[in-house]
Each structure stands twice: as structure tokens, then as C-alpha cells.
C-alpha positions as CSV (number, residue, x, y, z in Angstrom):
1,X,5.1,18.5,26.4
2,X,6.2,15.6,28.7
3,X,7.0,12.3,27.1
4,X,6.9,9.4,29.5
5,X,9.3,6.6,28.8
6,X,7.9,3.2,29.6
7,X,10.3,0.3,28.9
8,X,11.7,2.2,26.0
9,X,8.3,3.3,24.7
10,X,7.6,6.9,23.8
11,X,4.1,8.0,24.9
12,X,2.2,11.2,24.0
13,X,-1.3,12.0,25.2
14,X,-3.3,14.9,23.8
15,X,-6.7,16.1,24.8
16,X,-9.3,18.4,23.2
17,X,-11.8,19.7,25.7
18,X,-14.4,22.3,24.8
19,X,-17.3,22.3,27.2
20,X,-19.4,24.7,25.1
21,X,-19.4,22.2,22.2
22,X,-19.6,19.2,24.5
23,X,-16.3,18.0,23.1
24,X,-14.2,15.7,25.4
25,X,-11.7,13.9,23.2
26,X,-8.4,12.1,23.8
27,X,-5.6,11.0,21.5
28,X,-2.7,8.8,22.5
29,X,0.3,7.6,20.5
30,X,3.2,5.4,21.5
31,X,5.9,3.2,20.0
32,X,5.7,-0.6,20.6
33,X,8.4,-3.1,19.6
34,X,7.3,-5.9,17.2
35,X,8.3,-9.5,17.4
36,X,10.6,-9.1,14.4
37,X,12.7,-6.3,15.9
38,X,10.9,-3.3,14.3
39,X,8.7,-0.7,15.8
40,X,4.9,-0.1,15.5
41,X,3.1,3.1,16.0
42,X,0.1,2.5,18.2
43,X,-2.7,5.1,18.2
44,X,-5.8,5.3,20.5
45,X,-8.5,7.9,20.1
46,X,-12.0,8.7,21.2
47,X,-14.2,10.3,23.7
48,X,-12.9,10.6,27.3
49,X,-14.5,8.0,29.5
50,X,-15.7,5.9,26.6
51,X,-14.1,2.8,24.9
52,X,-11.2,4.0,22.8
53,X,-10.5,2.9,19.2
54,X,-7.0,1.6,18.5
55,X,-4.9,1.0,15.4
56,X,-1.3,0.3,14.7
57,X,1.0,0.9,11.7
58,X,4.7,0.8,11.0
59,X,6.6,3.5,12.9
60,X,8.4,6.2,11.1
61,X,9.5,9.5,12.7
62,X,7.9,11.4,9.8
63,X,4.5,9.8,10.4
64,X,4.8,10.5,14.2
65,X,5.5,14.2,13.6
66,X,2.7,14.4,11.0
67,X,0.1,13.0,13.3
68,X,1.2,15.1,16.2
69,X,1.2,18.3,14.1
70,X,-2.3,17.5,12.7
71,X,-3.8,17.0,16.2
72,X,-2.2,20.2,17.5
73,X,-3.7,22.1,14.5
74,X,-7.1,20.7,15.5
75,X,-7.0,22.0,19.0
76,X,-5.5,19.1,20.9
77,X,-3.3,20.1,23.9
78,X,-0.6,18.0,25.6
79,X,-1.8,16.2,28.8
80,X,0.3,14.5,31.4
81,X,-0.3,10.7,31.2
82,X,-1.0,9.0,34.5
């Protein structure tokens, strides 16, 4: 899995594509610095080509690994971000 570093930001993009079930999903996670010197975990998800939902929460390595493992168990595969 390739992780692109953009201005110190770690980015992961996963996709779950199953044409037989008409499933075309995307899931992105990255770290984003806060105004107070901390890090937020920003998550985007939804159907490829549609408007994505977004949420953010405090970043912890354990949470990052938990979300990544959960998506991989649900059939999401790494995708090279553009």
C-alpha cells in the first residue's frame, strides 16, 4: 500500500468495487494539523463519482489502525491516490 505524503499529511485511499453487486465505494483517511498543534483524523467515504461524506476526529494511531483493518476486512483494497 502506497501512502502519499502531502505537506506532512498521511493519505490512504481504499476502494471496494464489485460490479456484480453494483458496489463502487471509496474510503479515504488522512491526518490534518489543527490550529492548536494537534492532529485530526479526517475521513471521507461514499460512492465513487458521488458527493462524499466527511467527518473528523482526534487522531490516534490505534484509531487509524482500527479503521484501516475494518475496511480491509469489509473488502476494501488499497488504491493509488491521484
